[in-house]
N, C-alpha and C positions, 0 to 999 in steps of 0.2 A: 219794524212791525208796522203793517198797513191796517189799522185798527178802524173798525165800523161804528159810527155814532149809535145806531140801533142796538149793537151788541153791547156797547158800554152802558147805554140804559138799561138793559136786561140785567146786567150786574149790580148795577146800583139799586134798581127795583128789587131785586131778589134779596139783597142784603137789608135793604129797609123793612121789606114785608117779612123775611124769614124763610119764606116758602116761595116755590115756583107759582103756587096757585095765587099766593098774593100778588106777586109779581104781574102774572097775567090780568089780573082784575085791574091792576094801575096802569097797565098798558095798553089794556083793551085788545089783548091776542090771547091765544090759548097758551095752556102750560107747557103743551109740545112745542110751541114756536119759542117759547121762553128757553126750553131746553136746548133746542138748536143753535139759537143765538149763543147760549153760554159756551156749548161745545165748539162753535166757530171760533169765539174768542180765545179759548184755551188753546186750539189749534195754531192761531194767529200768534199768540204769545209764548207758545211752547212750554206752557206751565199749568199745572192743576190750579186753580183760582179759588174753587169752593169745595167743601166737603159737603154732600147732600144728604145732610141729616135736618133734623127738624128741631129748632130752626138751622137754617144752613150755618156753616162755620167758614169763615173767611181763613184763607192761608196767607203766609206770609206774602208770596207772590201777589195773591189776590189783593190785599191791602194797598200794594203798590199802584195796581191797575183801578182800584177802587178810587183812590186819590185823584187819578188822572180823569176818571170818568166823572166826578164830581165837579172838576175845575171846568171841563169842556162843558159840561151840561149848565153849570152858573153862567158862563160866558155866552153860550148860546141863547139861554133865555134872555140875558141883557140885549143882544144883538136883536133878538125877536121883538123885544119891546119898543127899541129903537127903530124898528121898521115899521112899527105899527100893528104888531100883532099882540091884540089883547085878549087872546084866549086864556082862559083860567088855567089850563094845563102848562102853559107857558111862563107861568109866575114862578120867578125863581124862587129854590127852596135851600135854606141854610140849615145844616145840622150843628148844632150849638152844645157844648156840655156846659153845665150849670150846677153848682152847688145848691142843695135843698134850700138853705137859709136864704140865699140872694134871690133865689126863684119865687120864694114866698112872700119876699118883701120889695125890692127894688127893681127886678130885672123886668118883670112882666110890664109893669107900667112903662118901662123904657121902651119896650118893644111894640106896644100897643098902636102907636101912631103910624108905624110901618105896616099894619096888617093887611092893607089893600097892594101893597107892592111887593111883599116878600113873606114867603111862607116859613116858618121856624119850625124844625125839628129838634126839640129840646131834649137831651139826654142828661138825666139827674144823676150826678156822681159827687162823691165827696171832692171838698176842693184839693185835697192832696192828689187824688187820682185822676181828675179832668184832664190832665196834660197827657195822661196814658192814651185818651182816646184820641188826641191829636196825632200822637207819634203812629198809632194805628190807621188813622185816615179815616176813620169813622166819624169824626167832625172836623168842621172846617175853622171853629173858633171855640174858645173857652173861656170861662172864668176860672181862674186856677192859682193856687197857693205858690206856683213855681214862677220864680222871676226869671230865671234863665231861659232865653228863647229856645223852644223845641226846635230841631233842625227843620228848615224851612218857614220856619214863622217869625213874627215880630211880636216883640212883648212890650205892654204898656201898664204902667201902674193906676190901679183903679182906686185906691184908698184902702180904709182898714174897716173890719167889722169888728165891734168890740162886744165881748161876750161878760156877763157876770153870773156868780154862783147865786141862783135864785131858788126859792121854794114858797109854797103857801104859808100863811101865817100859822095855821094849826100844825104843819108839820115842823116849822121852825120851834113853837112851842113844846112839841113832844120831844125833838130830837136835839135840837141846840138850845136847850134853855140858859146854858152857860156860855153860849157862843160856839164857834166852830173849832172846839177842841179836838185834839186828836182822836181820842176815845170815840167822839161822837161820830167824827168824819169816818171812821173805820168801820162803824156799825150802821149809819144811816143808809137807807136805800137810795139808790141813784138812778135817773132816767138817763138812757144811753140812746142815740139816735139808731146807729147800727153798728156792726161789728167793725167798720172802719173809722167810727168817731171817736177821738182820743182826747177830745176836749175835756171832759170830765176826768178822766185819769191823768191826765197833764197837770191840771189844776191840784188833784190830790198830791202827786209826787211832789209838785213844789211846795206844797203847804205841810204835808206830814209823812212824805216818802211813800214807800210800796204799800199799799192797802188793797183789799179786794172785798169792797161792800157789795150786799146784794144789789143786782143791776136789773131794771126793765129796759127791754129793748123797744122803741116806738119809732119805727121807720117812716115818719111823715112830718114834716116840720111843724105844721099846725096843731097836729094831734101831740107832738112832742110838749109844746108848750100847755096844751091842755091838760096833758098827763101831769105835769109838774102843778099846774094850779091845783088839780084834784087830790094832790098830796100822795100820788104814788112814790114820789121820790124828790130830790132836789136835781137840778140841772143847770148847765150852763145856757143861758139865754141871751141872744143877740139884744142889744138896745133897740134897734130898728123895731124887732117883734114885740119886744115888751111894750113900746109905746102904742103898737096897734093892737095888742090882745086886751079883751076884757077881763081875763084871769086876774086874779088878785094874788100878786106875787111880790115877794120883798127879797132884797138883797141881803142874806145873812152872815156875808163876810164882804162888809162895804169896800175895803181898801183893794180887794181882789179883783183884777181883771185879766183877761186875756184877748190879747189883739191879734186878730187874723189879717194878715196884709194880703189882698187880691189884686191880681193881674189879669188883663186881659191879652190872650195870645191869639193870633189867627194867622192862616197860611199867607205867606208872601206872594200874593197875587193881586194882578192889578184888576180891581172889580169894583165897579160903582155900588153895587148891592153891598156887598162886604163892608166897604167904607162908610156906606149910611149906617149900617147896624152898628159897627164900630164907633162912630160918632154919637149914636143915640145912647149906647151902653156908657160911654165917657161921660157924657153929660149927666145922665143919671147918677152915676156912681159919684161925681165930684160934689152933685148936690145932697146925696144921701149918706154917703160914707164919711167917716173921720179921715182927715188927710193922713195920708202914708208917711211912715217914720214917727 
């Protein structure tokens, strides 16, 4: 296949923006020109790469070509920098998948010193699902709970985020006056991050078996802790976030902890930019997270 760089950029921009119009704005061309480049790329590959919905949907073939497009664009941006091209639109962009609790605590401070040299495109996803974005070619790196390397990637241990069942003092007095007994845990409302968040129910299964207490869903990391502090329910709060919050929280079952081991996975690609981001993430993780194991 003879693939054109401008066509690959059109594919990447369309997937990032979700529409041809958004891609046109990013590339400073017309939507018609974007459409023509995408059609030419599909002719060159002999595959349908996108479903033209809103937002666009990437086909299996499209994900493979998208991965190539992002690798080429990253390397092209690095070469442009080496040749002295300091134009803002040549700043490398790295799509990275990160779980919400890591993003809210230690990942953003790790990436901040690189802000002048690389743009990050963060995708928030549960740590058990971030590796799926690597497999799909949506991101080039991920903080993930999966230790085994995704095909075409390397995997490096980061450390462990430790969670504890916590609640406000008033909530504890009302629901757990005699401690975290089975009957109380079966009835006490719980705060859950989203439908993929199994931390609270994993604690319940280990502590009292299968129960289904009332659940509040609060899909934002800081607001999750706020909801627990306000007494909506109890929740598994990471130690890192507990130390940073002003909410009045207490551990109502002190011996209970849930350790979530995290790993950094990235494409197996020789890229100075990708390696700099990896090094910054590893340094911050080793400083902020508990040792793995």
